PyMOL commands that place a pseudoatom at each C-alpha (Angstrom):
pseudoatom trace, name=CA, resn=UNK, resi=1, chain=A, elem=C, hetatm=0, pos=[-14.235, -26.471, 3.499]
pseudoatom trace, name=CA, resn=UNK, resi=2, chain=A, elem=C, hetatm=0, pos=[-12.881, -23.551, 1.490]
pseudoatom trace, name=CA, resn=UNK, resi=3, chain=A, elem=C, hetatm=0, pos=[-9.800, -23.937, -0.688]
pseudoatom trace, name=CA, resn=UNK, resi=4, chain=A, elem=C, hetatm=0, pos=[-7.326, -21.047, -0.848]
pseudoatom trace, name=CA, resn=UNK, resi=5, chain=A, elem=C, hetatm=0, pos=[-5.250, -21.053, -4.023]
pseudoatom trace, name=CA, resn=UNK, resi=6, chain=A, elem=C, hetatm=0, pos=[-1.573, -20.170, -3.645]
pseudoatom trace, name=CA, resn=UNK, resi=7, chain=A, elem=C, hetatm=0, pos=[0.101, -19.125, -6.900]
pseudoatom trace, name=CA, resn=UNK, resi=8, chain=A, elem=C, hetatm=0, pos=[2.906, -17.593, -4.830]
pseudoatom trace, name=CA, resn=UNK, resi=9, chain=A, elem=C, hetatm=0, pos=[1.598, -14.012, -4.895]
pseudoatom trace, name=CA, resn=UNK, resi=10, chain=A, elem=C, hetatm=0, pos=[-0.584, -13.852, -1.801]
pseudoatom trace, name=CA, resn=UNK, resi=11, chain=A, elem=C, hetatm=0, pos=[-0.471, -13.293, 1.939]
pseudoatom trace, name=CA, resn=UNK, resi=12, chain=A, elem=C, hetatm=0, pos=[-2.091, -16.582, 2.868]
pseudoatom trace, name=CA, resn=UNK, resi=13, chain=A, elem=C, hetatm=0, pos=[-1.719, -16.550, 6.639]
pseudoatom trace, name=CA, resn=UNK, resi=14, chain=A, elem=C, hetatm=0, pos=[-3.923, -13.480, 7.117]
pseudoatom trace, name=CA, resn=UNK, resi=15, chain=A, elem=C, hetatm=0, pos=[-6.532, -14.869, 4.704]
pseudoatom trace, name=CA, resn=UNK, resi=16, chain=A, elem=C, hetatm=0, pos=[-6.578, -18.199, 6.531]
pseudoatom trace, name=CA, resn=UNK, resi=17, chain=A, elem=C, hetatm=0, pos=[-6.901, -16.398, 9.852]
pseudoatom trace, name=CA, resn=UNK, resi=18, chain=A, elem=C, hetatm=0, pos=[-9.764, -14.317, 8.495]
pseudoatom trace, name=CA, resn=UNK, resi=19, chain=A, elem=C, hetatm=0, pos=[-11.720, -17.379, 7.419]
pseudoatom trace, name=CA, resn=UNK, resi=20, chain=A, elem=C, hetatm=0, pos=[-10.960, -19.098, 10.714]
pseudoatom trace, name=CA, resn=UNK, resi=21, chain=A, elem=C, hetatm=0, pos=[-12.563, -16.130, 12.503]
pseudoatom trace, name=CA, resn=UNK, resi=22, chain=A, elem=C, hetatm=0, pos=[-15.494, -16.477, 10.096]
pseudoatom trace, name=CA, resn=UNK, resi=23, chain=A, elem=C, hetatm=0, pos=[-15.902, -20.088, 11.199]
pseudoatom trace, name=CA, resn=UNK, resi=24, chain=A, elem=C, hetatm=0, pos=[-14.594, -21.968, 8.165]
pseudoatom trace, name=CA, resn=UNK, resi=25, chain=A, elem=C, hetatm=0, pos=[-11.906, -24.585, 7.690]
pseudoatom trace, name=CA, resn=UNK, resi=26, chain=A, elem=C, hetatm=0, pos=[-9.461, -23.862, 4.854]
pseudoatom trace, name=CA, resn=UNK, resi=27, chain=A, elem=C, hetatm=0, pos=[-6.936, -25.827, 2.840]
pseudoatom trace, name=CA, resn=UNK, resi=28, chain=A, elem=C, hetatm=0, pos=[-4.165, -24.229, 0.772]
pseudoatom trace, name=CA, resn=UNK, resi=29, chain=A, elem=C, hetatm=0, pos=[-3.542, -25.596, -2.718]
pseudoatom trace, name=CA, resn=UNK, resi=30, chain=A, elem=C, hetatm=0, pos=[-0.432, -24.492, -4.638]
pseudoatom trace, name=CA, resn=UNK, resi=31, chain=A, elem=C, hetatm=0, pos=[-0.570, -26.661, -7.784]
pseudoatom trace, name=CA, resn=UNK, resi=32, chain=A, elem=C, hetatm=0, pos=[-3.088, -28.149, -10.135]
pseudoatom trace, name=CA, resn=UNK, resi=33, chain=A, elem=C, hetatm=0, pos=[-2.176, -31.714, -9.176]
pseudoatom trace, name=CA, resn=UNK, resi=34, chain=A, elem=C, hetatm=0, pos=[-2.743, -30.880, -5.493]
pseudoatom trace, name=CA, resn=UNK, resi=35, chain=A, elem=C, hetatm=0, pos=[-6.237, -29.726, -6.419]
pseudoatom trace, name=CA, resn=UNK, resi=36, chain=A, elem=C, hetatm=0, pos=[-6.899, -32.973, -8.288]
pseudoatom trace, name=CA, resn=UNK, resi=37, chain=A, elem=C, hetatm=0, pos=[-5.755, -35.034, -5.298]
pseudoatom trace, name=CA, resn=UNK, resi=38, chain=A, elem=C, hetatm=0, pos=[-7.868, -32.988, -2.900]
pseudoatom trace, name=CA, resn=UNK, resi=39, chain=A, elem=C, hetatm=0, pos=[-10.884, -33.224, -5.171]
pseudoatom trace, name=CA, resn=UNK, resi=40, chain=A, elem=C, hetatm=0, pos=[-10.543, -37.004, -5.296]
pseudoatom trace, name=CA, resn=UNK, resi=41, chain=A, elem=C, hetatm=0, pos=[-10.120, -37.334, -1.540]
pseudoatom trace, name=CA, resn=UNK, resi=42, chain=A, elem=C, hetatm=0, pos=[-12.488, -34.671, -0.192]
pseudoatom trace, name=CA, resn=UNK, resi=43, chain=A, elem=C, hetatm=0, pos=[-14.466, -33.328, -3.117]
pseudoatom trace, name=CA, resn=UNK, resi=44, chain=A, elem=C, hetatm=0, pos=[-17.760, -33.515, -1.209]
pseudoatom trace, name=CA, resn=UNK, resi=45, chain=A, elem=C, hetatm=0, pos=[-16.356, -31.200, 1.463]
pseudoatom trace, name=CA, resn=UNK, resi=46, chain=A, elem=C, hetatm=0, pos=[-15.164, -28.436, -0.887]
pseudoatom trace, name=CA, resn=UNK, resi=47, chain=A, elem=C, hetatm=0, pos=[-17.723, -25.651, -1.178]
pseudoatom trace, name=CA, resn=UNK, resi=48, chain=A, elem=C, hetatm=0, pos=[-15.747, -22.573, -2.275]
pseudoatom trace, name=CA, resn=UNK, resi=49, chain=A, elem=C, hetatm=0, pos=[-12.440, -21.295, -3.622]
pseudoatom trace, name=CA, resn=UNK, resi=50, chain=A, elem=C, hetatm=0, pos=[-10.507, -18.128, -2.772]
pseudoatom trace, name=CA, resn=UNK, resi=51, chain=A, elem=C, hetatm=0, pos=[-7.956, -16.452, -5.033]
pseudoatom trace, name=CA, resn=UNK, resi=52, chain=A, elem=C, hetatm=0, pos=[-5.887, -13.963, -2.989]
pseudoatom trace, name=CA, resn=UNK, resi=53, chain=A, elem=C, hetatm=0, pos=[-2.981, -11.947, -4.312]
pseudoatom trace, name=CA, resn=UNK, resi=54, chain=A, elem=C, hetatm=0, pos=[-0.540, -9.097, -3.919]
pseudoatom trace, name=CA, resn=UNK, resi=55, chain=A, elem=C, hetatm=0, pos=[1.967, -7.810, -6.457]
pseudoatom trace, name=CA, resn=UNK, resi=56, chain=A, elem=C, hetatm=0, pos=[1.784, -7.462, -10.227]
pseudoatom trace, name=CA, resn=UNK, resi=57, chain=A, elem=C, hetatm=0, pos=[-1.022, -8.667, -12.495]
pseudoatom trace, name=CA, resn=UNK, resi=58, chain=A, elem=C, hetatm=0, pos=[1.224, -10.166, -15.191]
pseudoatom trace, name=CA, resn=UNK, resi=59, chain=A, elem=C, hetatm=0, pos=[3.354, -12.065, -12.692]
pseudoatom trace, name=CA, resn=UNK, resi=60, chain=A, elem=C, hetatm=0, pos=[0.266, -13.482, -11.034]
pseudoatom trace, name=CA, resn=UNK, resi=61, chain=A, elem=C, hetatm=0, pos=[-1.184, -14.728, -14.336]
pseudoatom trace, name=CA, resn=UNK, resi=62, chain=A, elem=C, hetatm=0, pos=[2.181, -16.325, -15.183]
pseudoatom trace, name=CA, resn=UNK, resi=63, chain=A, elem=C, hetatm=0, pos=[2.244, -18.118, -11.839]
pseudoatom trace, name=CA, resn=UNK, resi=64, chain=A, elem=C, hetatm=0, pos=[-1.330, -19.326, -12.285]
pseudoatom trace, name=CA, resn=UNK, resi=65, chain=A, elem=C, hetatm=0, pos=[-0.391, -20.892, -15.615]
pseudoatom trace, name=CA, resn=UNK, resi=66, chain=A, elem=C, hetatm=0, pos=[2.918, -22.321, -14.403]
pseudoatom trace, name=CA, resn=UNK, resi=67, chain=A, elem=C, hetatm=0, pos=[1.359, -23.915, -11.318]
pseudoatom trace, name=CA, resn=UNK, resi=68, chain=A, elem=C, hetatm=0, pos=[-1.611, -25.404, -13.141]
pseudoatom trace, name=CA, resn=UNK, resi=69, chain=A, elem=C, hetatm=0, pos=[-3.996, -23.311, -11.055]
pseudoatom trace, name=CA, resn=UNK, resi=70, chain=A, elem=C, hetatm=0, pos=[-5.329, -21.429, -14.082]
pseudoatom trace, name=CA, resn=UNK, resi=71, chain=A, elem=C, hetatm=0, pos=[-7.240, -24.531, -15.153]
pseudoatom trace, name=CA, resn=UNK, resi=72, chain=A, elem=C, hetatm=0, pos=[-8.457, -24.987, -11.593]
pseudoatom trace, name=CA, resn=UNK, resi=73, chain=A, elem=C, hetatm=0, pos=[-9.957, -21.492, -11.560]
pseudoatom trace, name=CA, resn=UNK, resi=74, chain=A, elem=C, hetatm=0, pos=[-11.600, -22.044, -14.929]
pseudoatom trace, name=CA, resn=UNK, resi=75, chain=A, elem=C, hetatm=0, pos=[-13.017, -25.400, -13.799]
pseudoatom trace, name=CA, resn=UNK, resi=76, chain=A, elem=C, hetatm=0, pos=[-14.410, -23.865, -10.603]
pseudoatom trace, name=CA, resn=UNK, resi=77, chain=A, elem=C, hetatm=0, pos=[-16.040, -21.071, -12.595]
pseudoatom trace, name=CA, resn=UNK, resi=78, chain=A, elem=C, hetatm=0, pos=[-17.562, -23.545, -15.095]
pseudoatom trace, name=CA, resn=UNK, resi=79, chain=A, elem=C, hetatm=0, pos=[-18.927, -25.707, -12.282]
pseudoatom trace, name=CA, resn=UNK, resi=80, chain=A, elem=C, hetatm=0, pos=[-20.581, -22.743, -10.584]
pseudoatom trace, name=CA, resn=UNK, resi=81, chain=A, elem=C, hetatm=0, pos=[-18.717, -23.224, -7.318]
pseudoatom trace, name=CA, resn=UNK, resi=82, chain=A, elem=C, hetatm=0, pos=[-18.389, -19.925, -5.405]
pseudoatom trace, name=CA, resn=UNK, resi=83, chain=A, elem=C, hetatm=0, pos=[-15.105, -18.193, -6.286]
pseudoatom trace, name=CA, resn=UNK, resi=84, chain=A, elem=C, hetatm=0, pos=[-13.809, -15.191, -4.338]
pseudoatom trace, name=CA, resn=UNK, resi=85, chain=A, elem=C, hetatm=0, pos=[-10.929, -12.961, -5.502]
pseudoatom trace, name=CA, resn=UNK, resi=86, chain=A, elem=C, hetatm=0, pos=[-9.226, -10.664, -2.991]
pseudoatom trace, name=CA, resn=UNK, resi=87, chain=A, elem=C, hetatm=0, pos=[-7.264, -7.510, -3.970]
pseudoatom trace, name=CA, resn=UNK, resi=88, chain=A, elem=C, hetatm=0, pos=[-5.060, -8.578, -6.898]
pseudoatom trace, name=CA, resn=UNK, resi=89, chain=A, elem=C, hetatm=0, pos=[-7.125, -11.758, -6.958]
pseudoatom trace, name=CA, resn=UNK, resi=90, chain=A, elem=C, hetatm=0, pos=[-10.181, -9.635, -7.727]
pseudoatom trace, name=CA, resn=UNK, resi=91, chain=A, elem=C, hetatm=0, pos=[-8.348, -7.807, -10.510]
pseudoatom trace, name=CA, resn=UNK, resi=92, chain=A, elem=C, hetatm=0, pos=[-7.393, -11.138, -12.091]
pseudoatom trace, name=CA, resn=UNK, resi=93, chain=A, elem=C, hetatm=0, pos=[-11.095, -11.869, -12.575]
pseudoatom trace, name=CA, resn=UNK, resi=94, chain=A, elem=C, hetatm=0, pos=[-11.271, -9.182, -15.273]
pseudoatom trace, name=CA, resn=UNK, resi=95, chain=A, elem=C, hetatm=0, pos=[-10.406, -9.442, -18.943]
pseudoatom trace, name=CA, resn=UNK, resi=96, chain=A, elem=C, hetatm=0, pos=[-7.177, -7.449, -19.001]
pseudoatom trace, name=CA, resn=UNK, resi=97, chain=A, elem=C, hetatm=0, pos=[-4.850, -5.137, -17.110]
pseudoatom trace, name=CA, resn=UNK, resi=98, chain=A, elem=C, hetatm=0, pos=[-2.588, -2.320, -18.213]
pseudoatom trace, name=CA, resn=UNK, resi=99, chain=A, elem=C, hetatm=0, pos=[-0.162, -2.890, -15.324]
pseudoatom trace, name=CA, resn=UNK, resi=100, chain=A, elem=C, hetatm=0, pos=[3.389, -2.886, -16.781]
pseudoatom trace, name=CA, resn=UNK, resi=101, chain=A, elem=C, hetatm=0, pos=[2.079, -3.515, -20.284]
pseudoatom trace, name=CA, resn=UNK, resi=102, chain=A, elem=C, hetatm=0, pos=[-1.059, -5.275, -21.453]
pseudoatom trace, name=CA, resn=UNK, resi=103, chain=A, elem=C, hetatm=0, pos=[-1.876, -8.600, -19.802]
pseudoatom trace, name=CA, resn=UNK, resi=104, chain=A, elem=C, hetatm=0, pos=[-4.899, -10.824, -20.321]
pseudoatom trace, name=CA, resn=UNK, resi=105, chain=A, elem=C, hetatm=0, pos=[-6.811, -11.889, -17.238]
pseudoatom trace, name=CA, resn=UNK, resi=106, chain=A, elem=C, hetatm=0, pos=[-9.334, -14.595, -16.468]
pseudoatom trace, name=CA, resn=UNK, resi=107, chain=A, elem=C, hetatm=0, pos=[-12.210, -12.836, -18.230]
pseudoatom trace, name=CA, resn=UNK, resi=108, chain=A, elem=C, hetatm=0, pos=[-14.796, -13.944, -15.670]
pseudoatom trace, name=CA, resn=UNK, resi=109, chain=A, elem=C, hetatm=0, pos=[-16.118, -10.407, -15.126]
pseudoatom trace, name=CA, resn=UNK, resi=110, chain=A, elem=C, hetatm=0, pos=[-16.308, -8.009, -18.110]
pseudoatom trace, name=CA, resn=UNK, resi=111, chain=A, elem=C, hetatm=0, pos=[-14.001, -5.038, -17.736]
pseudoatom trace, name=CA, resn=UNK, resi=112, chain=A, elem=C, hetatm=0, pos=[-10.383, -4.009, -17.367]
pseudoatom trace, name=CA, resn=UNK, resi=113, chain=A, elem=C, hetatm=0, pos=[-7.872, -2.887, -14.759]
pseudoatom trace, name=CA, resn=UNK, resi=114, chain=A, elem=C, hetatm=0, pos=[-6.215, 0.536, -15.101]
pseudoatom trace, name=CA, resn=UNK, resi=115, chain=A, elem=C, hetatm=0, pos=[-3.811, 2.661, -13.077]
pseudoatom trace, name=CA, resn=UNK, resi=116, chain=A, elem=C, hetatm=0, pos=[-5.116, 5.496, -10.929]
pseudoatom trace, name=CA, resn=UNK, resi=117, chain=A, elem=C, hetatm=0, pos=[-4.799, 8.785, -12.784]
pseudoatom trace, name=CA, resn=UNK, resi=118, chain=A, elem=C, hetatm=0, pos=[-5.442, 11.187, -9.948]
pseudoatom trace, name=CA, resn=UNK, resi=119, chain=A, elem=C, hetatm=0, pos=[-3.897, 14.196, -8.282]
pseudoatom trace, name=CA, resn=UNK, resi=120, chain=A, elem=C, hetatm=0, pos=[-3.384, 12.230, -5.078]
pseudoatom trace, name=CA, resn=UNK, resi=121, chain=A, elem=C, hetatm=0, pos=[-1.015, 9.725, -3.557]
pseudoatom trace, name=CA, resn=UNK, resi=122, chain=A, elem=C, hetatm=0, pos=[-0.780, 6.383, -5.340]
pseudoatom trace, name=CA, resn=UNK, resi=123, chain=A, elem=C, hetatm=0, pos=[-1.107, 3.690, -4.129]
pseudoatom trace, name=CA, resn=UNK, resi=124, chain=A, elem=C, hetatm=0, pos=[-4.508, 4.171, -2.587]
pseudoatom trace, name=CA, resn=UNK, resi=125, chain=A, elem=C, hetatm=0, pos=[-3.634, 2.822, 0.833]
pseudoatom trace, name=CA, resn=UNK, resi=126, chain=A, elem=C, hetatm=0, pos=[-5.517, 2.788, 4.100]
pseudoatom trace, name=CA, resn=UNK, resi=127, chain=A, elem=C, hetatm=0, pos=[-9.075, 2.879, 5.374]
pseudoatom trace, name=CA, resn=UNK, resi=128, chain=A, elem=C, hetatm=0, pos=[-11.796, 4.219, 3.107]
pseudoatom trace, name=CA, resn=UNK, resi=129, chain=A, elem=C, hetatm=0, pos=[-15.557, 4.305, 3.454]
pseudoatom trace, name=CA, resn=UNK, resi=130, chain=A, elem=C, hetatm=0, pos=[-17.982, 2.614, 1.092]
pseudoatom trace, name=CA, resn=UNK, resi=131, chain=A, elem=C, hetatm=0, pos=[-20.066, 5.197, -0.750]
pseudoatom trace, name=CA, resn=UNK, resi=132, chain=A, elem=C, hetatm=0, pos=[-22.378, 2.683, -2.439]
pseudoatom trace, name=CA, resn=UNK, resi=133, chain=A, elem=C, hetatm=0, pos=[-23.602, -0.698, -1.226]
pseudoatom trace, name=CA, resn=UNK, resi=134, chain=A, elem=C, hetatm=0, pos=[-26.109, -2.910, -3.056]
pseudoatom trace, name=CA, resn=UNK, resi=135, chain=A, elem=C, hetatm=0, pos=[-28.491, -5.420, -1.514]
pseudoatom trace, name=CA, resn=UNK, resi=136, chain=A, elem=C, hetatm=0, pos=[-26.708, -8.768, -1.930]
pseudoatom trace, name=CA, resn=UNK, resi=137, chain=A, elem=C, hetatm=0, pos=[-26.110, -11.852, 0.273]
pseudoatom trace, name=CA, resn=UNK, resi=138, chain=A, elem=C, hetatm=0, pos=[-22.359, -11.173, 0.232]
pseudoatom trace, name=CA, resn=UNK, resi=139, chain=A, elem=C, hetatm=0, pos=[-22.996, -7.785, 1.846]
pseudoatom trace, name=CA, resn=UNK, resi=140, chain=A, elem=C, hetatm=0, pos=[-25.578, -8.730, 4.460]
pseudoatom trace, name=CA, resn=UNK, resi=141, chain=A, elem=C, hetatm=0, pos=[-24.947, -6.471, 7.444]
pseudoatom trace, name=CA, resn=UNK, resi=142, chain=A, elem=C, hetatm=0, pos=[-22.619, -4.152, 5.469]
pseudoatom trace, name=CA, resn=UNK, resi=143, chain=A, elem=C, hetatm=0, pos=[-23.741, -0.558, 5.084]
pseudoatom trace, name=CA, resn=UNK, resi=144, chain=A, elem=C, hetatm=0, pos=[-22.880, 2.553, 3.130]
pseudoatom trace, name=CA, resn=UNK, resi=145, chain=A, elem=C, hetatm=0, pos=[-20.317, 4.434, 5.208]
pseudoatom trace, name=CA, resn=UNK, resi=146, chain=A, elem=C, hetatm=0, pos=[-18.596, 1.335, 6.580]
pseudoatom trace, name=CA, resn=UNK, resi=147, chain=A, elem=C, hetatm=0, pos=[-14.794, 1.485, 6.401]
pseudoatom trace, name=CA, resn=UNK, resi=148, chain=A, elem=C, hetatm=0, pos=[-12.548, -1.164, 4.816]
pseudoatom trace, name=CA, resn=UNK, resi=149, chain=A, elem=C, hetatm=0, pos=[-8.808, -1.404, 4.173]
pseudoatom trace, name=CA, resn=UNK, resi=150, chain=A, elem=C, hetatm=0, pos=[-7.327, -0.835, 0.682]
pseudoatom trace, name=CA, resn=UNK, resi=151, chain=A, elem=C, hetatm=0, pos=[-3.805, -1.176, -0.750]
pseudoatom trace, name=CA, resn=UNK, resi=152, chain=A, elem=C, hetatm=0, pos=[-3.670, -0.824, -4.556]
pseudoatom trace, name=CA, resn=UNK, resi=153, chain=A, elem=C, hetatm=0, pos=[-2.342, 1.312, -7.408]
pseudoatom trace, name=CA, resn=UNK, resi=154, chain=A, elem=C, hetatm=0, pos=[-4.724, -0.047, -10.070]
pseudoatom trace, name=CA, resn=UNK, resi=155, chain=A, elem=C, hetatm=0, pos=[-8.491, -0.270, -10.087]
pseudoatom trace, name=CA, resn=UNK, resi=156, chain=A, elem=C, hetatm=0, pos=[-11.154, -2.022, -12.101]
pseudoatom trace, name=CA, resn=UNK, resi=157, chain=A, elem=C, hetatm=0, pos=[-13.347, -0.392, -14.724]
pseudoatom trace, name=CA, resn=UNK, resi=158, chain=A, elem=C, hetatm=0, pos=[-16.543, -2.386, -15.079]
pseudoatom trace, name=CA, resn=UNK, resi=159, chain=A, elem=C, hetatm=0, pos=[-18.116, -3.018, -18.455]
pseudoatom trace, name=CA, resn=UNK, resi=160, chain=A, elem=C, hetatm=0, pos=[-21.506, -3.658, -16.843]
pseudoatom trace, name=CA, resn=UNK, resi=161, chain=A, elem=C, hetatm=0, pos=[-22.604, -1.743, -13.751]
pseudoatom trace, name=CA, resn=UNK, resi=162, chain=A, elem=C, hetatm=0, pos=[-24.871, -4.605, -12.700]
pseudoatom trace, name=CA, resn=UNK, resi=163, chain=A, elem=C, hetatm=0, pos=[-21.703, -6.344, -11.473]
pseudoatom trace, name=CA, resn=UNK, resi=164, chain=A, elem=C, hetatm=0, pos=[-20.976, -3.585, -8.927]
pseudoatom trace, name=CA, resn=UNK, resi=165, chain=A, elem=C, hetatm=0, pos=[-21.996, -4.401, -5.341]
pseudoatom trace, name=CA, resn=UNK, resi=166, chain=A, elem=C, hetatm=0, pos=[-20.056, -1.714, -3.458]
pseudoatom trace, name=CA, resn=UNK, resi=167, chain=A, elem=C, hetatm=0, pos=[-17.861, 1.248, -4.344]
pseudoatom trace, name=CA, resn=UNK, resi=168, chain=A, elem=C, hetatm=0, pos=[-15.471, 3.645, -2.670]
pseudoatom trace, name=CA, resn=UNK, resi=169, chain=A, elem=C, hetatm=0, pos=[-14.349, 7.091, -3.762]
pseudoatom trace, name=CA, resn=UNK, resi=170, chain=A, elem=C, hetatm=0, pos=[-10.659, 7.943, -4.074]
pseudoatom trace, name=CA, resn=UNK, resi=171, chain=A, elem=C, hetatm=0, pos=[-9.754, 11.431, -5.283]
pseudoatom trace, name=CA, resn=UNK, resi=172, chain=A, elem=C, hetatm=0, pos=[-12.929, 11.570, -7.355]
pseudoatom trace, name=CA, resn=UNK, resi=173, chain=A, elem=C, hetatm=0, pos=[-12.568, 8.105, -8.891]
pseudoatom trace, name=CA, resn=UNK, resi=174, chain=A, elem=C, hetatm=0, pos=[-15.298, 5.563, -8.238]
pseudoatom trace, name=CA, resn=UNK, resi=175, chain=A, elem=C, hetatm=0, pos=[-13.415, 2.453, -7.175]
pseudoatom trace, name=CA, resn=UNK, resi=176, chain=A, elem=C, hetatm=0, pos=[-15.271, -0.859, -7.554]
pseudoatom trace, name=CA, resn=UNK, resi=177, chain=A, elem=C, hetatm=0, pos=[-14.791, -2.251, -4.058]
pseudoatom trace, name=CA, resn=UNK, resi=178, chain=A, elem=C, hetatm=0, pos=[-16.994, -5.361, -4.289]
pseudoatom trace, name=CA, resn=UNK, resi=179, chain=A, elem=C, hetatm=0, pos=[-18.038, -7.030, -7.536]
pseudoatom trace, name=CA, resn=UNK, resi=180, chain=A, elem=C, hetatm=0, pos=[-20.025, -10.116, -8.439]
pseudoatom trace, name=CA, resn=UNK, resi=181, chain=A, elem=C, hetatm=0, pos=[-21.131, -12.027, -11.499]
pseudoatom trace, name=CA, resn=UNK, resi=182, chain=A, elem=C, hetatm=0, pos=[-23.093, -15.153, -10.741]
pseudoatom trace, name=CA, resn=UNK, resi=183, chain=A, elem=C, hetatm=0, pos=[-21.002, -17.258, -8.359]
pseudoatom trace, name=CA, resn=UNK, resi=184, chain=A, elem=C, hetatm=0, pos=[-17.855, -15.172, -8.960]
pseudoatom trace, name=CA, resn=UNK, resi=185, chain=A, elem=C, hetatm=0, pos=[-17.121, -12.510, -6.329]
pseudoatom trace, name=CA, resn=UNK, resi=186, chain=A, elem=C, hetatm=0, pos=[-14.300, -10.090, -5.602]
pseudoatom trace, name=CA, resn=UNK, resi=187, chain=A, elem=C, hetatm=0, pos=[-13.205, -7.394, -3.179]
pseudoatom trace, name=CA, resn=UNK, resi=188, chain=A, elem=C, hetatm=0, pos=[-10.574, -4.812, -4.062]
pseudoatom trace, name=CA, resn=UNK, resi=189, chain=A, elem=C, hetatm=0, pos=[-9.914, -4.261, -0.364]
pseudoatom trace, name=CA, resn=UNK, resi=190, chain=A, elem=C, hetatm=0, pos=[-8.622, -6.847, 2.089]
pseudoatom trace, name=CA, resn=UNK, resi=191, chain=A, elem=C, hetatm=0, pos=[-11.586, -8.167, 4.095]
pseudoatom trace, name=CA, resn=UNK, resi=192, chain=A, elem=C, hetatm=0, pos=[-9.214, -10.155, 6.306]
pseudoatom trace, name=CA, resn=UNK, resi=193, chain=A, elem=C, hetatm=0, pos=[-7.672, -6.826, 7.394]
pseudoatom trace, name=CA, resn=UNK, resi=194, chain=A, elem=C, hetatm=0, pos=[-10.892, -4.813, 7.545]
pseudoatom trace, name=CA, resn=UNK, resi=195, chain=A, elem=C, hetatm=0, pos=[-12.024, -5.536, 11.086]
pseudoatom trace, name=CA, resn=UNK, resi=196, chain=A, elem=C, hetatm=0, pos=[-15.626, -6.507, 11.857]
pseudoatom trace, name=CA, resn=UNK, resi=197, chain=A, elem=C, hetatm=0, pos=[-16.889, -5.349, 8.435]
pseudoatom trace, name=CA, resn=UNK, resi=198, chain=A, elem=C, hetatm=0, pos=[-14.420, -7.577, 6.620]
pseudoatom trace, name=CA, resn=UNK, resi=199, chain=A, elem=C, hetatm=0, pos=[-15.147, -10.514, 8.902]
pseudoatom trace, name=CA, resn=UNK, resi=200, chain=A, elem=C, hetatm=0, pos=[-18.848, -10.081, 8.151]
pseudoatom trace, name=CA, resn=UNK, resi=201, chain=A, elem=C, hetatm=0, pos=[-18.137, -10.304, 4.416]
pseudoatom trace, name=CA, resn=UNK, resi=202, chain=A, elem=C, hetatm=0, pos=[-16.025, -13.432, 4.867]
pseudoatom trace, name=CA, resn=UNK, resi=203, chain=A, elem=C, hetatm=0, pos=[-18.760, -14.992, 7.011]
pseudoatom trace, name=CA, resn=UNK, resi=204, chain=A, elem=C, hetatm=0, pos=[-21.324, -14.110, 4.326]
pseudoatom trace, name=CA, resn=UNK, resi=205, chain=A, elem=C, hetatm=0, pos=[-19.166, -15.808, 1.705]
pseudoatom trace, name=CA, resn=UNK, resi=206, chain=A, elem=C, hetatm=0, pos=[-18.942, -18.893, 3.914]
pseudoatom trace, name=CA, resn=UNK, resi=207, chain=A, elem=C, hetatm=0, pos=[-22.748, -18.985, 4.127]
pseudoatom trace, name=CA, resn=UNK, resi=208, chain=A, elem=C, hetatm=0, pos=[-23.000, -18.627, 0.339]
pseudoatom trace, name=CA, resn=UNK, resi=209, chain=A, elem=C, hetatm=0, pos=[-20.594, -21.555, -0.041]
pseudoatom trace, name=CA, resn=UNK, resi=210, chain=A, elem=C, hetatm=0, pos=[-22.507, -23.722, 2.432]
pseudoatom trace, name=CA, resn=UNK, resi=211, chain=A, elem=C, hetatm=0, pos=[-25.780, -22.969, 0.641]
pseudoatom trace, name=CA, resn=UNK, resi=212, chain=A, elem=C, hetatm=0, pos=[-24.193, -23.936, -2.689]
pseudoatom trace, name=CA, resn=UNK, resi=213, chain=A, elem=C, hetatm=0, pos=[-22.984, -27.240, -1.225]
pseudoatom trace, name=CA, resn=UNK, resi=214, chain=A, elem=C, hetatm=0, pos=[-26.442, -27.991, 0.179]
pseudoatom trace, name=CA, resn=UNK, resi=215, chain=A, elem=C, hetatm=0, pos=[-27.992, -27.343, -3.236]
pseudoatom trace, name=CA, resn=UNK, resi=216, chain=A, elem=C, hetatm=0, pos=[-25.411, -29.593, -4.901]
pseudoatom trace, name=CA, resn=UNK, resi=217, chain=A, elem=C, hetatm=0, pos=[-26.094, -32.428, -2.457]
pseudoatom trace, name=CA, resn=UNK, resi=218, chain=A, elem=C, hetatm=0, pos=[-29.867, -32.054, -2.878]
pseudoatom trace, name=CA, resn=UNK, resi=219, chain=A, elem=C, hetatm=0, pos=[-29.492, -32.211, -6.661]
pseudoatom trace, name=CA, resn=UNK, resi=220, chain=A, elem=C, hetatm=0, pos=[-27.307, -35.316, -6.410]
pseudoatom trace, name=CA, resn=UNK, resi=221, chain=A, elem=C, hetatm=0, pos=[-29.826, -37.068, -4.169]
pseudoatom trace, name=CA, resn=UNK, resi=222, chain=A, elem=C, hetatm=0, pos=[-32.622, -36.229, -6.601]
pseudoatom trace, name=CA, resn=UNK, resi=223, chain=A, elem=C, hetatm=0, pos=[-30.851, -37.927, -9.508]
for i in range(1, 223): cmd.bond("trace and resi %d" % i, "trace and resi %d" % (i + 1))
show_as sticks, trace
zoom trace
């Protein structure tokens, strides 16, 4: 079971539908106490967490704090459970954003989020091809040249290139499209709206989550 966090800044129905097509059950959690209750009742079933989001970075961080979900995200990251940020959710994984001022993020992936400074239409919206794809379990079956769907006015700047799994080009700017650090993953595009390529990524994340749960259970049995 994958838990989708709802700080009030995400399009949850499309994300749930995407994971359903990928073959995974999902549960939506909107508050920290809901997470605690779910963990107590079905903790053995939980194998991954998704942080979606649309809107403004600062508002999203405020809602995470106000709802108690900020501590949930930090706990998940400490425990090594797979965590997947989508669009704004990916941007929240970074240390800071310059969107409407300076706002501190989760700091789970080194880097920052900046506005596009290009001689082209902003937001970057629509289908764009991936110009770089690394070999990683999250991207099994995904190739350079595959198209995915973007909607964003800000993009990440990575501090360490090792965290880049896939990139797209927009008006000469290399856009980190898929990032990862340990068990923390993110896509700047919307995989749930990216057709077969996006569904493949969601299915890959589900397999990563299931493998993590199997490892956890094996470790518990060995104790």
